[in-house]
VEXNUMAR-444821 format. One record per residue (C-alpha): residue number from 1; residue in three letters; x, y, z. Coordinates in steps of 0.5 Angstrom, whole numbers, plus 500, padded with zeros to 3 digits. Example, Ala and Ser with C-alpha at 12.3 -4.5 7.8 and 13.67 -1.06 7.14 Angstrom:
  num  residu   xx   yy   zz
    1     ala  525  491  516
    2     ser  527  498  514
//
This chain:
  num  residu   xx   yy   zz
    1     unk  430  328  464
    2     unk  434  323  469
    3     unk  429  319  473
    4     unk  429  316  480
    5     unk  429  309  481
    6     unk  423  309  485
    7     unk  420  311  492
    8     unk  424  311  499
    9     unk  425  304  501
   10     unk  429  305  508
   11     unk  430  298  510
   12     unk  431  295  503
   13     unk  438  292  503
   14     unk  441  286  501
   15     unk  446  283  506
   16     unk  453  281  503
   17     unk  458  276  506
   18     unk  465  279  507
   19     unk  468  275  501
   20     unk  466  275  493
   21     unk  462  269  492
   22     unk  465  263  488
   23     unk  462  262  482
   24     unk  463  255  479
   25     unk  464  254  471
   26     unk  458  250  471
   27     unk  453  255  473
   28     unk  452  258  467
   29     unk  453  255  460
   30     unk  456  259  454
   31     unk  451  261  449
   32     unk  455  256  444
   33     unk  453  250  449
   34     unk  446  252  450
   35     unk  445  253  442
   36     unk  439  250  440
   37     unk  438  247  432
   38     unk  431  251  432
   39     unk  431  258  429
   40     unk  430  263  434
   41     unk  425  269  433
   42     unk  428  275  435
   43     unk  424  281  436
   44     unk  423  287  441
   45     unk  418  289  446
   46     unk  412  293  445
   47     unk  412  300  445
   48     unk  407  302  451
   49     unk  404  309  452
   50     unk  407  311  459
   51     unk  413  307  458
   52     unk  416  311  453
   53     unk  422  314  457
   54     unk  425  307  457
   55     unk  428  303  452
   56     unk  425  297  448
   57     unk  428  290  450
   58     unk  430  285  445
   59     unk  426  279  446
   60     unk  427  272  443
   61     unk  421  267  442
   62     unk  417  272  446
   63     unk  422  272  452
   64     unk  426  277  455
   65     unk  434  275  454
   66     unk  437  275  461
   67     unk  445  277  461
   68     unk  451  272  462
   69     unk  451  275  470
   70     unk  444  274  471
   71     unk  443  275  479
   72     unk  450  277  480
   73     unk  449  284  482
   74     unk  444  282  488
   75     unk  450  278  491
   76     unk  455  284  490
   77     unk  451  290  492
   78     unk  450  291  499
   79     unk  444  296  499
   80     unk  439  295  494
   81     unk  437  302  493
   82     unk  444  303  490
   83     unk  443  297  485
   84     unk  436  300  483
   85     unk  439  307  482
   86     unk  445  304  478
   87     unk  441  300  473
   88     unk  436  305  472
   89     unk  441  311  472
   90     unk  446  307  467
   91     unk  440  307  462
   92     unk  438  315  463
   93     unk  446  316  462
   94     unk  446  312  456
   95     unk  440  316  452
   96     unk  446  321  451
   97     unk  449  317  446
   98     unk  444  311  444
   99     unk  438  314  442
  100     unk  432  310  444
  101     unk  429  311  437
  102     unk  435  308  434
  103     unk  437  303  439
  104     unk  434  297  443
  105     unk  436  294  450
  106     unk  439  288  452
  107     unk  443  285  458
  108     unk  450  284  458
  109     unk  452  278  454
  110     unk  460  279  453
  111     unk  462  279  460
  112     unk  461  272  463
  113     unk  459  271  470
  114     unk  466  267  471
  115     unk  470  273  468
  116     unk  466  278  473
  117     unk  468  274  479
  118     unk  475  274  477
  119     unk  475  282  475
  120     unk  472  284  481
  121     unk  477  281  485
  122     unk  484  283  487
  123     unk  490  283  482
  124     unk  494  278  484
  125     unk  501  275  481
  126     unk  502  268  481
  127     unk  506  264  486
  128     unk  509  257  486
  129     unk  503  255  490
  130     unk  497  259  487
  131     unk  495  261  480
  132     unk  494  268  482
  133     unk  489  273  479
  134     unk  492  277  474
  135     unk  485  279  471
  136     unk  483  282  478
  137     unk  481  290  477
  138     unk  482  291  484
  139     unk  489  293  487
  140     unk  493  288  490
  141     unk  493  287  497
  142     unk  498  292  501
  143     unk  503  292  505
  144     unk  503  291  513
  145     unk  504  287  519
  146     unk  497  284  520
  147     unk  491  283  516
  148     unk  488  290  518
  149     unk  494  294  515
  150     unk  494  290  509
  151     unk  487  291  507
  152     unk  486  298  509
  153     unk  493  300  506
  154     unk  490  298  499
  155     unk  482  298  499
  156     unk  478  295  494
  157     unk  475  301  490
  158     unk  471  297  485
  159     unk  465  294  488
  160     unk  461  292  482
  161     unk  461  292  475
  162     unk  454  292  470
  163     unk  454  291  463
  164     unk  449  293  458
  165     unk  448  292  451
  166     unk  445  297  446
  167     unk  443  294  439
  168     unk  441  296  432
  169     unk  437  293  427
  170     unk  440  291  421
  171     unk  436  288  416
  172     unk  431  284  421
  173     unk  437  282  425
  174     unk  439  286  431
  175     unk  447  287  432
  176     unk  451  291  438
  177     unk  451  298  436
  178     unk  454  300  443
  179     unk  456  298  450
  180     unk  455  301  457
  181     unk  459  299  463
  182     unk  457  301  470
  183     unk  463  302  475
  184     unk  460  301  482
  185     unk  465  304  486
  186     unk  466  303  494
  187     unk  466  310  498
  188     unk  467  306  504
  189     unk  471  299  504
  190     unk  468  294  509
  191     unk  472  288  510
  192     unk  473  282  516
  193     unk  478  277  517
  194     unk  477  270  516
  195     unk  479  266  523
  196     unk  483  259  523
  197     unk  476  256  526
  198     unk  472  258  520
  199     unk  469  264  523
  200     unk  470  271  522
  201     unk  472  277  526
  202     unk  469  284  527
  203     unk  467  288  521
  204     unk  473  294  519
  205     unk  472  299  514
  206     unk  476  304  510
  207     unk  474  311  507
  208     unk  475  312  500
  209     unk  475  319  497
  210     unk  472  321  491
  211     unk  479  323  488
  212     unk  481  316  489
  213     unk  475  313  486
  214     unk  476  317  480
  215     unk  483  315  479
  216     unk  481  308  479
  217     unk  475  308  475
  218     unk  479  311  469
  219     unk  484  306  470
  220     unk  479  300  470
  221     unk  475  303  464
  222     unk  481  303  460
  223     unk  483  296  462
  224     unk  476  294  460
  225     unk  475  297  454
  226     unk  482  293  451
  227     unk  479  287  454
  228     unk  472  288  450
  229     unk  475  290  444
  230     unk  479  283  443
  231     unk  478  279  437
  232     unk  477  273  441
  233     unk  471  276  445
  234     unk  465  275  440
  235     unk  469  275  434
  236     unk  471  282  435
  237     unk  464  284  434
  238     unk  465  290  439
  239     unk  472  293  436
  240     unk  468  298  432
  241     unk  462  300  437
  242     unk  463  306  442
  243     unk  464  303  449
  244     unk  461  308  455
  245     unk  462  308  462
  246     unk  458  311  468
  247     unk  462  312  475
  248     unk  457  311  481
  249     unk  459  311  488
  250     unk  455  307  493
  251     unk  453  310  499
  252     unk  455  307  506
  253     unk  452  301  509
  254     unk  447  305  514
  255     unk  445  310  509
  256     unk  437  311  507
  257     unk  438  314  500
  258     unk  442  311  494
  259     unk  449  313  492
  260     unk  450  318  486
  261     unk  453  318  479
  262     unk  460  322  479
  263     unk  462  322  472
  264     unk  461  319  465
  265     unk  466  317  460
  266     unk  466  314  453
  267     unk  471  310  448
  268     unk  469  311  441
  269     unk  471  306  436
  270     unk  479  306  435
  271     unk  480  311  441
  272     unk  482  310  448
  273     unk  477  312  454
  274     unk  476  320  454
  275     unk  471  325  454
  276     unk  470  324  462
  277     unk  465  329  464
  278     unk  463  330  472
  279     unk  456  329  474
  280     unk  453  333  480
  281     unk  447  329  483
  282     unk  445  328  490
  283     unk  440  324  494
  284     unk  437  327  501
  285     unk  433  324  506
  286     unk  427  328  509
  287     unk  427  330  515
  288     unk  434  329  516
  289     unk  440  334  519
  290     unk  444  332  513
  291     unk  438  335  508
  292     unk  437  341  513
  293     unk  445  343  512
  294     unk  445  342  505
  295     unk  438  344  502
  296     unk  435  349  508
  297     unk  429  352  504
  298     unk  427  345  501
  299     unk  428  342  508
  300     unk  423  347  511
  301     unk  418  346  506
  302     unk  418  339  507
  303     unk  417  340  515
  304     unk  411  345  513
  305     unk  408  339  509
  306     unk  409  334  515
  307     unk  406  339  520
  308     unk  400  340  515
  309     unk  399  332  515
  310     unk  400  331  522
  311     unk  395  336  524
  312     unk  390  332  520
  313     unk  390  326  524
  314     unk  390  326  532
  315     unk  396  322  532
  316     unk  402  323  529
  317     unk  404  320  522
  318     unk  411  319  520
  319     unk  412  322  513
  320     unk  419  321  510
  321     unk  421  324  503
  322     unk  427  323  498
  323     unk  429  328  494
  324     unk  433  327  488
  325     unk  438  333  486
  326     unk  441  335  479
  327     unk  446  341  479
  328     unk  444  343  486
  329     unk  437  343  485
  330     unk  431  338  487
  331     unk  428  335  481
  332     unk  424  330  484
  333     unk  421  328  491
  334     unk  418  322  493
  335     unk  414  321  499
  336     unk  411  316  503
  337     unk  406  317  508
  338     unk  404  311  513
  339     unk  397  312  516
  340     unk  392  308  520
  341     unk  386  305  516
  342     unk  379  307  519
  343     unk  375  308  513
  344     unk  375  309  505
  345     unk  372  316  506
  346     unk  377  318  511
  347     unk  382  316  506
  348     unk  379  319  500
  349     unk  378  326  504
  350     unk  386  325  507
  351     unk  388  324  499
  352     unk  385  330  497
  353     unk  388  334  503
  354     unk  395  331  501
  355     unk  394  334  494
  356     unk  392  341  496
  357     unk  398  341  501
  358     unk  403  339  496
  359     unk  401  344  491
  360     unk  401  349  497
  361     unk  408  347  499
  362     unk  412  345  493
  363     unk  413  349  486
  364     unk  410  346  480
  365     unk  416  345  476
  366     unk  418  339  481
  367     unk  416  332  480
  368     unk  413  329  486
  369     unk  410  322  487
  370     unk  407  321  494
  371     unk  405  314  496
  372     unk  399  313  502
  373     unk  400  306  505
  374     unk  397  303  511
  375     unk  398  296  514
  376     unk  392  294  509
  377     unk  397  296  503
  378     unk  397  302  499
  379     unk  391  306  499
  380     unk  393  312  494
  381     unk  398  314  489
  382     unk  399  322  487
  383     unk  403  323  482
  384     unk  405  330  479
  385     unk  409  331  473
  386     unk  413  338  472
  387     unk  408  343  470
  388     unk  402  339  470
  389     unk  396  337  474
  390     unk  397  332  479
  391     unk  394  325  478
  392     unk  391  321  483
  393     unk  389  314  484
  394     unk  385  311  490
  395     unk  386  304  491
//
């Protein structure tokens, strides 16, 4: 089962400037330049009970192996909720092609940081004054009489790109067995003009429909496949491995929940990208009018749960939830309950009450995670897997 990225984090966003960050070539050394003469010990992370739904990671000399573009995605993705969902969702999707029993995870190492910066920019032909950017995967600037018209007529559809490598063991060594590429597409393109004095004009925006996102994603996926299979890239090591793609649509900047995956595709060795499958997933914030309109019965159950909680205290307690849906059905619900701490005994009694109300209001097959927090920190955690008895921990 696919798993959510974590509890609701409404204010967890990362501010992004209006331009792509300029990455100098000396920020990241290539693996060849940084190679040491000493032999490197390659192993995988231990198998830990309770984390068996995750891939085991490749370690070198006991250390986690960072990718070529470490930290790049945090600069490119405005909303941290989107970034977390994109990264964990890619692993969830990859399981269909790369079994956790046979494959091991490593961050991407075949697309460099400088390449990412170039690929995420607009395609731009060379001119007499400038070199241009023929490798840009975003569409060229549109036509128009002014800045806004040129940008809005041809919005940047691709926001971010993440590479994951899936490794297989071969005689004690670990070789690439497959690649997953996450294409994070804009649902809304935000842009602003840099003025002559170096300041910026107001933010402008252009909505991008899902059909346009998919059309560009399919084009981009095919282009990336051809680039990754070049003989010059890693001595052609990716020519004979499957390359899988997941297409994610980012939420608008003011959203309190992450965006959604909308499709997956795969390029089997020797073939173009195909086998595109639609993904039906949604996130809803409770309480909200959007959730009430789309999922009325679940919204009413949450409202009843919220009323139960508020009846426990003399003062109003805000309760916020995030529901994760697949194919129109809620699979997971994460809830945050802020309280004012008075005593440990009250926390214990309240936690017991929450468990009782959770069992009464939500069906047993629904996975639920509830955090109870105060200004002192986290006070209690309640977790219920589908069909299981709830697990409760009081801090």
